[in-house]
N, C-alpha and C positions, 0 to 999 in steps of 0.2 A: 529622301525617296520614299514615295508612298507604297504602301502595302496594300494588296488586295484584301477583300473581306475574308476570304476563305483562308488565306495565309495567315491573317491576324488570329483567326479563330483557331487555327491549327497549333499556332504558338502558344495561345492560352491553354488549349487543351493539353499540350505537353507540358507546359509550366505546372499546370494543376495536378497532372499525373505524378510529376517529379515530387511535388510537395507533399502529396498523399502518401507516395512511398517513403519519403524521408521521415514523415510523421510515424507512419507504421513501424519502421526500423527503430525509431527512438523508443517507441512503446514496447516493442519487443526487448530492447536491451534493459529497459526498466523492469520488465516483468522478470527477465532472467536473473538481474541482480537481486530482485526481491526472493526468487528460488534460491540462488546460491547462498543469500543471508541466511534464510531459514535453514537450509540444509548445514551450514556452518554451525549455527546455534545448536541445532540438534546434535552435531558430532561433538560439540564442546560439552554439552550436557552429558552425553553418554561417557566422555572421558572422564569428566568430574565425577560422576556417579561411580564409575569403575574404580577411580582412585580412592574414593571413600569407602568402597566395599572391599578393597584390598586393605586399607588403612584400619579398618574396624576389626578385622581378624587377628 
């Protein structure tokens, strides 16, 4: 079954929009993972420094 040009164009646009959205979501989750990793690192650093501060006294 042959599709009209406008229909094909609409399909392409929809597919492109979906692809863009999924890429954006992937990038967001990557950014969030990096933020979480940095926070976890900072928390661990604080915990270790506290442990040593208590240990030294």
